[in-house]
C-alpha positions as CSV (number, residue, x, y, z in Angstrom):
1,M,89.7,165.4,87.0
2,D,86.2,165.8,88.2
3,A,87.3,168.4,90.6
4,T,89.5,170.2,87.9
5,G,87.3,170.3,85.1
6,M,90.1,168.4,83.6
7,Q,88.2,166.1,81.2
8,R,91.0,164.4,79.4
9,A,94.4,164.2,80.5
10,T,98.0,161.7,79.6
11,V,99.0,160.3,83.2
12,F,102.0,159.0,83.8
13,G,102.2,156.2,86.0
14,S,105.7,155.6,87.8
15,S,106.5,152.6,89.9
16,E,103.9,151.5,91.8
17,G,102.1,153.9,90.1
18,G,102.2,152.4,87.5
19,S,99.5,149.3,88.2
20,L,97.1,152.4,89.5
21,S,97.7,153.8,86.0
22,I,95.9,151.0,84.1
23,L,93.3,150.9,86.6
24,L,92.4,154.0,85.2
25,A,93.0,153.6,81.5
26,A,90.9,150.5,81.4
27,T,88.2,151.6,83.2
28,H,87.9,154.7,82.3
29,P,89.0,155.6,78.8
30,D,87.1,158.1,77.9
31,R,89.6,160.7,80.5
32,V,92.5,158.2,79.0
33,E,94.2,160.8,76.4
34,R,97.9,158.5,76.8
35,L,99.5,156.5,78.9
36,V,103.6,157.0,80.5
37,L,104.5,153.3,82.3
38,H,107.1,154.2,83.6
39,G,109.8,151.2,85.5
40,T,106.8,149.5,86.6
41,W,104.9,145.6,86.2
42,A,102.4,144.0,86.0
43,R,103.1,140.9,88.1
44,H,104.9,142.1,91.3
45,P,108.0,139.5,91.2
46,W,107.5,139.0,94.9
47,L,104.1,137.6,94.1
48,D,102.3,135.2,97.0
49,E,105.5,135.4,98.5
50,P,104.9,137.2,102.6
51,G,107.9,135.4,104.8
52,R,110.9,137.8,101.6
53,P,113.3,138.6,103.4
54,E,114.1,141.4,101.8
55,F,110.9,142.9,104.4
56,A,112.3,142.5,108.0
57,A,116.3,144.5,106.8
58,V,113.4,146.7,105.9
59,E,112.0,147.3,108.6
60,R,115.3,147.4,110.1
61,R,117.4,149.1,107.8
62,W,114.9,152.2,107.1
63,G,115.9,155.6,107.9
64,T,119.8,155.4,107.1
65,G,119.4,155.4,103.5
66,W,119.3,151.7,103.0
67,A,116.3,150.9,101.1
68,L,115.9,154.0,99.0
69,S,119.6,153.2,97.8
70,Q,118.6,149.6,96.6
71,L,116.6,151.6,93.8
72,A,118.8,155.0,93.4
73,D,122.8,153.5,92.6
74,S,123.1,156.5,91.6
75,M,122.1,159.1,94.2
76,A,124.0,156.9,96.6
77,G,127.3,156.8,94.8
78,T,127.7,160.0,96.1
79,A,128.0,161.4,100.3
80,A,125.5,164.7,99.6
81,G,122.7,161.6,97.2
82,R,123.5,158.8,100.7
83,R,122.0,161.6,103.4
84,F,119.0,162.9,101.0
85,L,117.7,159.4,100.9
86,A,117.9,158.8,105.0
87,R,116.4,162.4,104.9
88,F,114.0,160.8,102.7
89,E,113.0,157.6,104.3
90,R,112.7,159.3,108.1
91,Q,110.7,162.1,106.5
92,A,108.3,160.1,105.1
93,A,106.9,157.1,107.2
94,T,108.0,155.0,110.1
95,P,110.0,151.8,109.8
96,G,106.5,149.4,110.7
97,T,105.2,151.5,107.9
98,A,107.4,151.8,105.3
99,R,107.0,147.7,105.5
100,R,103.7,147.0,105.0
101,L,103.4,149.5,101.9
102,V,106.4,146.7,100.5
103,E,104.7,143.8,102.1
104,L,101.1,145.9,100.1
105,M,103.4,146.7,96.6
106,S,104.7,142.9,96.9
107,A,100.8,141.8,95.6
108,I,99.9,143.6,92.7
109,D,98.8,141.6,89.6
110,V,97.1,143.6,87.0
111,T,97.5,140.6,84.2
112,A,93.8,140.7,84.0
113,V,93.6,144.5,83.0
114,L,96.6,144.8,80.4
115,A,94.0,144.2,76.8
116,S,91.6,146.5,77.9
117,I,93.8,148.7,77.7
118,R,92.9,150.9,74.2
119,V,94.9,154.8,74.5
120,P,98.2,155.3,73.0
121,T,100.4,153.9,76.0
122,L,104.5,154.7,76.1
123,V,106.4,151.9,78.2
124,V,110.2,153.5,79.8
125,H,112.2,150.9,81.3
126,R,116.1,150.8,82.0
127,S,117.5,148.8,81.3
128,H,118.8,147.2,84.1
129,D,116.7,148.5,86.6
130,P,117.8,146.5,89.7
131,A,114.6,146.2,91.2
132,F,112.9,144.7,88.9
133,G,113.9,143.5,85.0
134,I,113.8,144.9,82.2
135,E,111.8,141.2,81.1
136,H,109.0,143.0,83.1
137,A,108.9,146.1,80.4
138,R,108.6,143.5,77.9
139,D,105.2,141.8,79.9
140,L,103.9,145.1,79.4
141,L,104.7,145.3,76.0
142,A,103.6,142.2,75.5
143,G,99.6,142.2,77.0
144,I,98.6,146.3,75.8
145,P,97.0,146.2,72.5
146,D,100.2,148.2,70.1
147,A,102.2,149.8,73.2
148,R,105.7,150.5,72.4
149,L,108.8,150.3,74.5
150,L,111.3,153.4,75.2
151,E,114.9,151.1,76.6
152,L,116.8,153.1,78.2
153,P,120.3,152.6,80.7
154,G,120.8,152.8,83.9
155,T,121.3,151.0,87.4
156,D,118.5,153.8,88.8
157,H,114.9,152.4,89.5
158,F,114.0,155.9,90.8
159,L,112.6,158.7,88.0
160,F,115.0,161.4,89.5
161,S,117.7,159.0,89.6
162,G,120.8,158.5,87.5
163,D,119.7,160.8,83.5
164,T,117.1,161.8,83.5
165,G,117.0,163.8,80.3
166,P,116.3,160.7,78.3
167,I,112.8,159.8,79.8
168,L,112.2,163.2,79.8
169,A,112.6,164.1,76.1
170,A,110.5,160.8,75.4
171,V,107.6,161.9,77.9
172,A,107.4,166.0,76.0
173,E,108.1,163.4,72.3
174,F,105.1,161.1,73.2
175,V,102.9,164.2,74.3
176,T,103.0,166.7,72.0
177,G,102.9,164.3,69.0
178,A,100.8,163.3,66.6
179,S,96.7,163.9,68.6
180,P,95.5,160.2,69.4
181,V,92.9,158.6,68.1
182,A,89.8,158.6,70.7
183,A,89.5,155.4,73.3
184,S,86.0,154.4,72.7
185,P,84.0,154.4,76.2
186,D,81.6,151.9,74.4
187,R,84.4,149.4,76.4
188,F,85.6,149.7,79.1
189,L,86.5,147.9,82.1
190,A,84.6,147.3,84.8
191,T,84.0,145.3,88.5
192,V,80.4,144.0,87.1
193,L,77.9,142.6,90.6
194,S,74.9,140.5,89.0
195,A,72.6,140.1,92.6
196,A,69.0,138.2,92.4
197,I,67.1,137.9,95.6
198,A,67.5,133.7,96.7
199,G,64.9,133.4,99.3
200,P,62.9,134.3,102.8
201,I,65.6,133.4,105.5
202,A,62.9,134.0,107.8
203,T,59.1,131.9,107.3
204,A,57.3,135.5,105.1
205,A,54.9,134.5,103.0
206,D,55.5,134.0,99.8
207,V,52.3,135.2,98.1
208,G,50.5,139.2,98.8
209,D,51.6,142.0,100.8
210,A,53.9,140.3,102.3
211,R,56.2,138.8,99.6
212,L,54.8,142.6,97.7
213,T,57.1,144.3,100.5
214,L,60.3,142.1,100.9
215,L,60.5,142.9,96.5
216,D,60.3,146.8,97.3
217,D,62.8,146.8,99.5
218,F,65.2,144.8,97.7
219,A,64.6,147.5,95.3
220,A,65.2,150.0,97.2
221,T,67.7,148.7,99.9
222,A,69.8,147.9,96.3
223,R,70.3,151.1,94.9
224,R,71.5,152.8,98.4
225,C,74.0,150.1,98.3
226,V,75.1,151.1,95.5
227,E,75.4,154.8,94.9
228,E,77.5,154.5,98.6
229,H,79.5,153.3,96.9
230,H,80.6,155.1,94.2
231,G,78.5,152.8,91.4
232,R,76.4,152.9,88.6
233,L,73.0,150.6,88.4
234,A,72.6,148.7,85.0
235,G,69.5,147.3,85.9
236,I,67.6,146.8,88.6
237,T,63.6,144.9,89.2
238,R,62.0,144.1,92.5
239,D,64.5,140.8,92.7
240,R,67.5,141.2,90.3
241,L,70.4,144.0,90.0
242,L,73.0,144.9,88.1
243,A,75.1,147.0,88.3
244,T,79.0,148.2,87.3
245,F,81.3,149.6,89.7
246,D,85.1,151.5,88.6
247,G,86.7,148.8,91.4
248,P,86.7,145.5,92.0
249,G,86.1,146.4,96.2
250,R,83.9,149.9,95.9
251,G,81.6,146.2,94.4
252,V,82.5,143.3,97.2
253,R,81.9,145.9,99.7
254,A,78.2,147.4,97.6
255,A,77.3,143.8,97.3
256,C,78.1,142.5,101.5
257,D,76.2,145.7,102.5
258,L,73.3,144.6,100.4
259,R,73.5,141.5,102.2
260,D,74.1,142.7,105.4
261,A,70.8,144.8,105.2
262,L,68.8,142.4,103.6
263,A,69.1,139.4,106.2
264,P,67.4,141.0,109.0
265,L,64.0,140.8,106.7
266,G,64.5,137.9,106.3
267,T,65.4,137.9,103.1
268,A,68.7,136.1,101.4
269,I,70.8,137.1,98.0
270,R,73.2,135.7,95.7
271,A,76.2,137.6,94.9
272,G,79.0,137.3,91.8
273,V,81.3,139.7,91.5
274,H,83.8,140.0,88.8
275,T,86.4,142.1,86.8
276,A,86.3,142.3,83.2
277,E,86.0,144.5,79.6
278,V,82.4,144.9,79.7
279,E,79.9,146.6,76.6
280,R,77.9,149.8,76.5
281,R,74.5,149.5,74.2
282,D,72.5,152.7,76.1
283,A,71.5,152.2,79.1
284,D,72.2,147.9,79.1
285,I,75.3,146.7,79.3
286,A,76.7,143.3,77.6
287,G,79.8,141.1,77.6
288,I,82.1,138.5,79.5
289,G,81.9,140.3,82.5
290,V,78.5,140.6,82.8
291,H,78.0,137.1,81.9
292,V,81.1,135.9,84.0
293,A,79.3,137.6,87.1
294,S,75.8,136.7,86.3
295,R,77.3,132.8,85.8
296,L,79.0,133.2,90.0
297,A,75.3,134.6,91.2
298,E,74.1,131.7,90.3
299,A,76.7,129.0,91.6
300,A,76.7,131.0,94.7
301,E,74.4,129.5,98.0
302,P,72.6,131.5,99.3
303,G,73.0,134.2,101.9
304,S,77.3,134.4,100.2
305,I,79.0,136.1,97.8
306,W,81.3,134.8,94.6
307,V,84.1,136.2,93.1
308,S,86.0,135.4,89.9
309,R,90.5,134.7,91.1
310,T,90.8,138.1,88.7
311,V,89.3,140.3,92.2
312,T,90.5,138.0,94.5
313,D,93.9,139.4,92.5
314,L,93.1,143.6,92.4
315,V,92.1,143.8,95.7
316,A,94.5,141.9,97.3
317,G,96.0,144.1,100.5
318,C,92.2,145.9,101.1
319,G,91.6,144.0,104.1
320,L,89.3,141.7,102.2
321,A,89.4,138.3,102.5
322,F,88.2,134.8,100.3
323,L,87.4,131.7,100.8
324,P,88.9,129.2,97.9
325,R,85.5,127.7,96.2
326,G,87.0,125.7,93.6
327,E,87.5,126.1,89.6
328,R,84.5,126.2,87.4
329,Q,84.1,126.1,83.2
330,I,81.9,128.9,83.0
331,D,80.7,129.1,79.6
332,G,82.8,131.2,76.4
333,L,86.2,131.1,78.8
334,A,89.0,129.0,77.4
335,R,89.9,128.1,81.2
336,P,88.7,127.2,84.1
337,L,87.7,129.6,86.7
338,S,89.0,130.0,90.1
339,L,86.3,130.8,92.5
340,Y,85.8,132.2,95.7
341,E,83.8,133.5,98.9
342,V,84.4,136.2,100.3
343,A,84.6,135.3,104.5
344,V,83.4,138.8,105.6
């Protein structure tokens, strides 16, 4: 959007594209005018089921058209349609890649993000979607404030299979309707990183020139790590930082880079990462996201990075590993929060 000079847009997310569209609308409400979600879900029905037999079936039968036929019932009903779907599979991916993509899709859960969406949202879903039943659309409706549902007849998951006319008409009406109220940029979803020096690992002096050099190194290194991962500094002193990122993976990796860059200097940090809605107050940020990230940093051991379950859910499949660290009750939250330590 930046490259094309596009300030705001209507975003259309279908199937697994819905989760990315949801994240965009929640993290950048000033850039999304309207949101359309088609045939998508908040929590994948196969979440936490790594042994699903469908994974092996996709890999074994990929290239025959079988896998896509399960999602395009109308097209699969004709010989020409079946040939098209088989060619689609062969040209799209190798069998191993197809399996991995399905495994990654099954790890999606953006339930915690839904309540942060403040833009007009239309949920379009076919009543008899063979992969994701209408209950998934109702979950989106329950989680996204003021969203509306258009339930259409049909047995096709893919947008391009079956009767596409009603979907196109509904989207055209939604896009060309009354001008939406601009979402307030003062409240947005963000990943918050809170980090502070936990104390030297080595036996460097606590006072004098050595201590001052240590604090200067922390501030300079912190700025570099945040900027390299496209984050925004919301506050920094000589021994503490607060930053936001538009994706949890970036926040976690920035914390890892900061930890690793300071370790040769004999310095350890405590860091906490959490994804939640935050409030922008001039140059500062506030809200539950900031509060939780700060409490996680306080709880973390020197040299460790602790994150919330929300973060681990959103980065599933991104190559990051975590170790469970139990639950903790944090002021302002109704239920105890599951905590994890970054294992890389």
